N, C-alpha and C positions, 0 to 999 in steps of 0.2 A: 501090441508086442509085449512079450514077457519082460524084457529088459526095462521098458518104460514103466510097466506096472510095479516092478520091484523098486525102481528109482523113485517112483511116486510115494512109496512108503518111507523111504529113508529121509532123515531130518534135514539134509542138505547143509549141514555145518561145514562140510568139506574139510574136516579136521585131519583125515588121514589115519586115525587111530585103528581103523579096520585093517591097515596094512596096504591100502591102495591110495592113489593120489587124490581121490575124491569119491563122492557118492556114486556117480555114474560108472566109473571103473569098477567099483565094488559091486554094483548091480549086475554088470556084465559078468564078473567073476562068479557070482552066485548063480546066474542063469546057465553058465557054462560048467557049473559043478566044481569050480576051482576055489571056492570060498564057502564058508558055512554061514548060516543065518544069524549067528550069535556073536558077531565080531564088531558090533556098533554100540559103544557105550552111550552115546547121546540118544540113540533110539530105545535103549534099555529093553525091559521085558515087553512093553507095549509094542515096540517095533518088531521084536522077535516073534510075538504072537501073530501079528499081522502078516509077516513073511511066511510063517508056518501055515497059516490059513490059505494064503495065496498059492503056495507050492504044494499043499496037501501033505505036509509032513508034521511030525510031532515037534512042539516047541522044546527048547532046551535052555538051560541057564546061560546067562551072559558069560562069555569067555573073558574073564578078568585079566587075562594076559594082555588084552588090548586096552585095558584101562577100566576105571570105574565111573558110574553115572555121576554127574554133577548137576547142581542147580543151574539154571540159565544165568549167564553172565555176559557182560560185554567188556571189551578192552578199554583201558583208559591210559592216555599218555601224559606223563608229567611234563608239561611244556617248558618248565623252567630248567629241566635237566636234559631234554632232547637236544641232540647235536645235529639233527638233520642228515643222518647217514643214508636214509631211504631203504634200509634193509627190511624194515617192517612193511613198507609199501609193497616191496617186491614179494614178501611172504604172504600177504593177505590174499586169499583166494577169491574174494568178492569185491576187491577195490573199495574197501570201507575205510581206508586211511588216505588222507590227502596231505600234500606237502611237496616240497622240492628240496634238492640237494643243498645242504647247509642252511636250510630254513626250517622253522618249527613245523612239526607234524601234528595232526589231530585225527581222532577217530570220529567217523560218522556213526553215532550210536545206533540209529535205526537200521543201519545196514550191516552192522557187525553180527556175525553168527556165533561168536564166542568160541571159535576153533582154537584159540590160543597159539596159533602158528607164528604170531608176531613176537611173542615173548623171547624165545630162544635166540633169534638173530640180533636182538638189541644189545649193543656193546656197553651200554651204560645203565642197564636195568631200569629204564624209566617207564616200563609198561606194566600195569597190573590189571587184574580182572575184578570187575565190580558186579556182585550178584544183583540180579533184578528181582523185583517183587514177584512172588509166586501167583499173586492174584492178578489175572489178566482182565477179567471182567469186573468192572466197577459196580458193586451192588448198590452204592449210594445213588448212582446215576440211573441204574436199571434195577430198582428194588423188587420187581415182580419176577425175577429170574429164580427158578427153583434150582436145586442142586443138579438135577439132570440137564436142565436147560443151560446152566452155566458150563457144564462139562462139554456139551455139544458146541456151544459158542466158543469155548476155549480150543477145542480141537479144530474148529473151522479157522480160527485165527492162526493156529500153529501151521495148518496146511497152507494158508495164504502166505505166511512168512517163508515157509519152505519153498514154495513155488517162486516167490520173488528172489530168494537166495540162489536158486537154480539158474534163473535167468541172468543174474549178475555174474555167476561163476562162468556160464557159457560165454557171456560177452567178454569177460577177461581172456578166456582161452582164444577167442577169435581175434582180440586185439593183439595178443602176444604172437599169434601166428602171422598176422599182418605185418607187425613190426619186424619179425624174423625175415620174412620174405623181402621186405623193403631193404633191410640191411644186406641181404644176400645179393639183391639186384645192384645196390650201390657198390658193393665190393667187386662184383663182376664188371661193372662199367669202369671202375678205377683200375682194376687189373688189366682190362683191355686197353685203356688209355696209356698205361705205363708201358705195356708191351709194344704198342704202336709207336710211342715216343722212342723206345729203345731201338726198334727196328729202323726208324727214320734216322736216328743219330748214327747207328752203325753203318747205314747205307751212305750217309754223307761223308763219314770218315773214310769209307772204302773208296768213294769217288775222288776224294781229295788225294788219297795215296796213289790211286791210279793216275790221276792228272799229274802229280809230282813225278811219278816214275816215267811218264810219257815225256815230260820236258827234260828230264835227266838223260834220257836215251837220245834226245836230239843233240 
């Protein structure tokens, strides 16, 4: 399916810079003609070229109104400053931040996509981005890699990381949907119980009034 093919090209940072809530919604918009192929800063020119090849259109420069490309980085929380507000946990699209209310939070570095969505909600500015090394393949451990082989290996690792991030993003969406449905069910049961209690109380009051009226008539 076209949407899946487009989504497979996108970097899965889930940053929202494209103007949509995540990579999948952006992929859907591209497939439906509601968005252009040059709205993803993390994907940059490489991603634009791949999308152009897939859709059979000419590539175009990145639309910088959506932001500029940045080197890969991950979030870091200053645990001495963190107040445990949980805002960053809620903002993270891939559940890469762990912690509890009024408790210290920390980032799971290997899961962070570098989306930066956790920075703005933080009320104490305790989150910063740490750039990662550009060299993904260790030439000391693998000295026989040529430049072409290294590029291939690097692309494979990027694809693997993107696929993993997509899974975590989809898992969070499922969790949020489940929690929402659970809250809705609890509220419905509570409302029903309150209504039932009110009706019972009103009925009892009515019966007492009727009984009192009956004795007064005697």
